[in-house]
C-alpha positions as CSV (number, residue, x, y, z in Angstrom):
1,M,-0.6,-56.6,-11.2
2,T,-4.4,-57.1,-10.6
3,P,-7.0,-55.6,-11.8
4,F,-8.1,-53.7,-8.8
5,P,-4.9,-51.4,-8.5
6,R,-4.7,-50.1,-12.4
7,A,-8.4,-49.2,-11.5
8,L,-7.9,-47.5,-8.7
9,S,-5.2,-45.8,-10.9
10,A,-7.4,-45.1,-13.1
11,T,-9.5,-43.3,-11.1
12,F,-7.0,-41.2,-9.4
13,L,-5.3,-40.4,-12.6
14,S,-8.8,-38.9,-13.7
15,A,-9.9,-37.2,-10.5
16,T,-6.8,-35.4,-11.0
17,L,-7.4,-34.8,-14.6
18,A,-11.0,-33.2,-13.7
19,L,-9.2,-31.1,-11.0
20,G,-6.8,-29.6,-12.6
21,A,-9.8,-28.5,-15.3
22,G,-11.8,-27.2,-12.7
23,A,-8.1,-25.3,-12.0
24,A,-7.9,-24.0,-15.3
25,L,-12.3,-23.4,-16.0
26,A,-11.9,-20.9,-12.8
27,A,-9.1,-19.1,-14.2
28,V,-10.8,-19.0,-17.4
29,N,-13.8,-17.6,-15.2
30,A,-11.5,-14.7,-13.8
31,K,-10.0,-13.6,-16.9
32,S,-14.0,-13.6,-18.7
33,V,-15.0,-11.7,-15.4
34,T,-12.2,-9.3,-15.2
35,E,-12.7,-8.5,-19.2
36,S,-16.0,-8.4,-18.5
37,R,-16.0,-5.8,-15.9
38,Q,-13.1,-4.0,-17.5
39,A,-15.5,-3.2,-20.4
40,N,-18.0,-2.1,-18.3
41,F,-16.1,0.6,-16.8
42,K,-14.6,1.4,-20.3
43,T,-18.1,1.9,-21.5
44,M,-18.8,4.4,-18.0
45,G,-15.6,6.3,-18.9
46,R,-17.0,7.0,-22.3
47,S,-20.0,8.2,-21.3
48,M,-18.5,10.5,-18.2
49,K,-16.1,11.6,-21.1
50,A,-19.2,12.3,-23.6
51,M,-20.9,14.2,-20.9
52,T,-18.1,16.4,-19.5
53,D,-17.0,17.4,-23.3
54,G,-20.9,18.2,-24.0
55,L,-21.6,20.4,-21.4
56,K,-18.1,22.1,-21.9
57,T,-19.7,23.6,-25.4
58,G,-22.0,26.6,-25.6
59,S,-25.0,24.5,-26.6
60,P,-24.8,20.7,-24.8
61,D,-26.9,18.4,-26.7
62,M,-29.2,17.6,-23.2
63,T,-30.9,14.9,-25.0
64,A,-27.0,12.9,-25.3
65,I,-26.1,14.0,-22.0
66,A,-29.3,12.4,-20.4
67,A,-28.8,9.3,-22.3
68,N,-24.7,8.6,-21.6
69,A,-26.2,10.0,-17.5
70,A,-28.5,6.9,-18.2
71,T,-26.0,5.1,-19.1
72,L,-24.0,5.3,-16.2
73,R,-27.2,5.1,-13.7
74,G,-27.5,1.9,-15.1
75,L,-24.0,0.4,-14.5
76,A,-23.4,1.9,-11.2
77,P,-26.0,-0.6,-9.7
78,K,-24.3,-3.7,-10.9
79,I,-20.9,-2.8,-10.1
80,S,-20.5,-4.8,-6.7
81,T,-21.5,-7.8,-8.7
82,W,-19.0,-7.1,-10.7
83,F,-16.0,-8.3,-7.7
84,P,-16.7,-12.1,-7.5
85,K,-14.1,-13.4,-5.2
86,G,-11.1,-15.1,-7.3
87,T,-11.3,-12.0,-9.8
88,G,-9.1,-9.8,-7.6
89,P,-5.2,-9.7,-7.8
90,E,-4.8,-13.4,-6.3
91,S,-6.4,-14.2,-9.4
92,G,-3.2,-14.0,-12.0
93,V,-5.5,-12.5,-14.8
94,K,-4.2,-8.7,-14.9
95,T,-6.2,-6.0,-13.2
96,E,-6.2,-2.6,-11.4
97,A,-8.8,-3.8,-8.5
98,L,-7.0,-3.8,-5.2
99,A,-7.6,-6.3,-2.7
100,E,-9.3,-4.0,-0.9
101,I,-12.6,-4.6,-2.4
102,W,-12.8,-7.5,-0.9
103,K,-11.3,-6.7,2.6
104,D,-13.9,-4.1,3.0
105,P,-17.1,-4.9,0.7
106,A,-19.9,-2.8,2.8
107,G,-17.2,0.6,1.4
108,F,-17.3,-0.8,-2.4
109,A,-21.0,-1.3,-1.9
110,A,-21.7,2.1,-0.3
111,A,-19.0,4.2,-2.6
112,A,-20.9,2.2,-5.8
113,R,-24.4,3.5,-4.3
114,R,-23.1,6.8,-4.2
115,L,-22.3,7.1,-7.8
116,E,-25.5,5.4,-8.6
117,S,-27.1,8.4,-6.6
118,E,-25.3,10.8,-8.3
119,A,-25.8,9.3,-11.9
120,A,-29.7,9.6,-11.7
121,K,-29.4,13.1,-10.4
122,L,-27.9,13.9,-13.0
123,E,-30.0,12.0,-15.6
124,A,-32.8,14.2,-13.9
125,L,-31.0,17.3,-14.3
126,A,-30.5,16.5,-18.2
127,R,-34.0,15.3,-19.1
128,A,-35.2,18.5,-17.6
129,G,-33.1,20.7,-19.9
130,D,-30.7,22.0,-17.0
131,V,-27.7,22.9,-18.1
132,A,-26.3,24.8,-15.2
133,G,-27.2,21.9,-12.7
134,A,-25.8,19.1,-14.7
135,R,-22.5,20.9,-14.9
136,A,-22.2,21.1,-11.5
137,Q,-24.0,17.6,-10.9
138,V,-21.3,16.3,-13.6
139,R,-18.8,17.0,-11.0
140,L,-20.0,15.5,-8.3
141,V,-20.4,12.0,-10.4
142,G,-16.8,12.7,-11.5
143,G,-15.8,12.7,-7.2
144,S,-17.8,9.4,-6.9
145,C,-15.8,8.2,-9.6
146,G,-13.1,9.6,-7.7
147,G,-13.6,8.3,-4.6
148,C,-14.0,4.7,-5.6
149,H,-10.9,4.9,-7.5
150,D,-8.3,6.4,-5.0
151,K,-9.3,3.7,-3.1
152,Y,-10.0,0.5,-5.0
153,K,-8.2,0.7,-8.1
154,A,-4.3,0.8,-8.6
155,D,-2.7,4.0,-10.2
């Protein structure tokens, strides 16, 4: 065997290994992105629960309600960025995100903007100390969460 074919074989082997490593890295990235977005949604869920529970009391802590609304308002504009291509069900990573997110990005972004708007209203009501307004608004925030869950999230 001459040195040229050996060199060619070594190059081919190196390229094959590099492609395999790249594919493995992509899978790790999909997993990391999915875990990060799930953590963000859990944070949002905890904030929503804290507000709902707090507003059920006879004397809600409106400072705490406002802080939790600020958490939602702060995360909501980022939601659309948490779903890059390749991080859906096709990635092989366990996710409740439906393929509809990537098929209807405009609808998904609009739903996220609705949550952002409703959370901002809730934060303003809570900061103003408006308990009745915050109680009504938290339902609207929950409805905007549900709007996404119904269309874009698996049960």
